[in-house]
Structure formats: structure tokens, C-alpha cells
C-alpha positions, 0 to 999 in steps of 0.5 A: 360388381360392375355398373351394369350388374348394379343396374340389372339388380336394381331393375329386378328389385323394382319389378319384384316390388311391382309383382312382375315375374319373368313369366309375365314378361315372357308372356307379354313378349309372345305374339298375339294368338289367332282368333277363332275366326282366323284359326278354324279354317286352318283346323278344317284344312288339317282335319281328315274326312271323319273329323270333318263329318263329326266336328265341322258343325261344332267348330262352326258353333265355336266360331259363332260363339267366340268369333274374334276372341283369341284361342287362349281367351276361352276358359273351361267354363266357357266351353261348359256353357257352350256345351249346355247350349248345344245340349238344349238346342239338340234336335229331338228324335225318338231315339235321342237321349236329351242331347247328351250325344251332342254335348259329348261331341262338342267336348270332343270337337273342342279337344280336337281343335286345341290338339291342333293348336298344341301341335302348332306350338300355339299353346301348351297342353296344360293351357288347353281349356277343352282338356280341363272339361270332363266329357259326359259318361257315355251311356250303354248303346241301344243298338241290337241285332235284328231278329230273322222275322224283322230282317225279312220285313225290312227286305220285303219293303226294300224289294217292293218299294223305291225306284231302284229295288235291285240296289236297295236289296243288294245294300241290305244283303251286303250289310247283313253279311258283313255288319259293316258301317255305311262309310265302309260300304261307300268306300268300297272300290272294284279292287276291294272285291275278291270274288273268287275267294269271297272277300271284301276289303273294308275300310272303316272307323279309325282307319281300320282295314279288314278282309271280310268273308262274304258268300260267293253268291253275294260276291257274284252279285257285287261283280255283276252290279259293278259291271252293269253300272260302269265300274271298269278301273280297279279304283272305281267305286263298287256301289253305283246308281243306275246312271253309273255315278258313285253311291252316296249316303243320300241313298241310305237316308232315303232308303231308311226313311222309306222303310220307316214309313212302311214299318213304324217300328223301324223309325221308332227304334232308329234302325239303320244299316249298322243294325242289319245283322241278325243274331248268331 
């Protein structure tokens, strides 16, 4: 046995007596991980539009709660505690379920955050505290189809109130025929309308795409709407304000607030554009 080997064996023996393992030495040799304040901007820049819309506020809550802590310094119980605070502070609405949805989104946001850290090689999958927290069981949806009489009431209000009744009536008809989500309608481009065949190309949740049949009458109305409001290149937004600007979600918010003021049952039941379809 060489002198070097003897010294190495003596060193390992001394470390073993101190309770130090090879894993401890490797862990200590790793560079310090970024803090939440440092890393959240990177997560935001890597997120898609859907993730930003759903999780941005929760990632900001994580930054506020854990600020300058390294991302591996948070435990599963820390995430559970933040979840409870989010649930307790959730805005009360008529159709809310005691903040349950907010708590579920917090866990989903934390998992999405740590998925980026795992992909960047900063932590191992087994070390993610968010993935050790169980997500609340999702309750059955309260969404339902509208009756023909209810849909008639809603359309009557849309066509007789507001500052752009033509647009509002067109939106309701679009959602009634296609049952598409708000985001699917807002993402429509001129090239997504096949007026001759009565088809719309919808891009919706999860990156899904589908050609949705519509009536030729609706196809004609959409064509006329786009032309009258300045849509020319194929990539131009299909739905537009009177001034030619692309429609935004603000129009939906204003439309349903107005309908809810005239029809209290709409506000009470949380009826929105995704609830415009009538039963078969």
C-alpha cells in the first residue's frame, strides 16, 4: 500500500468518524442555487401565454413569501402553509367554493415553477417540494348548458344595451354555435375563417386546434364584420372594435357585467361566454 493510499484511507476514516458522507461533500461543493427573487423572472420568460395568465400572480406570491430564500430552501410544509393563506385570502364570489380553486392553482403554479428548475438541472425531480404536496381533489363542475329561454333573454339584453350591440350579438352567436372559449375567439384570424365551407379554425386550451363547423349565415356575418372593421391581411384579428383595433378580453368582461346587471340570475350563477351553448 502506498503512502498516498494510506493517507486517503486515514482521511476517509476521519470523515466517517465525523459522520460526513460522500453525498455531503458533493452537496457542499455545488454552487448556491438562485433565490426566488432571482429565478422567478427566468420562469416568467420561459412560460407560455396560458401559463402566464394562470400562474403569474401565484409566482409573485411565492416571491413575496420566500423572497431571498434559495429555491431548494423551501419545504413541502412551506408550500402547504402558503396554500392555506391563498385559500383564506381568495376573493369571495357568488359562485366561489371557499377559495378551493385558488389553492389548487397555487399548487399547480409551484409545480410548474419547479418543473422549470428541474429542466434547468438546478434540482432533481425527487427534491421538488411542490411535487410532494397533494393537489386538492377537483370538485364536479357547476357549468351547465343554457335553456333556449335563458339564451333568448341574454341575447335580448346584448342587442338592446351597450355601445356596440352588433359586436355583442355577433360574439354571443359565435359562442352559441361553437361553444368555444373566450381565448379561442380572441385568437381567431382572418385566415381561420373558411366562409365558403362554413368552418372556423379554433386554437384552444392545451394548444389544441380544431376546424369547427358553423352556419353559413354566421360565416357571412363574420366576413362582413371583419371587412367593415379593417381586417385585410390573412393574419389580421377577425374580431374587432369599431375603431378597427383587435378585440380584447375587456369586451367580454364588460358584456357579462352588463348582462348580469339586467339579469341577476346570470350574475348569481356566474354565466359567461363558455356557458352560451344550448342543450342538444
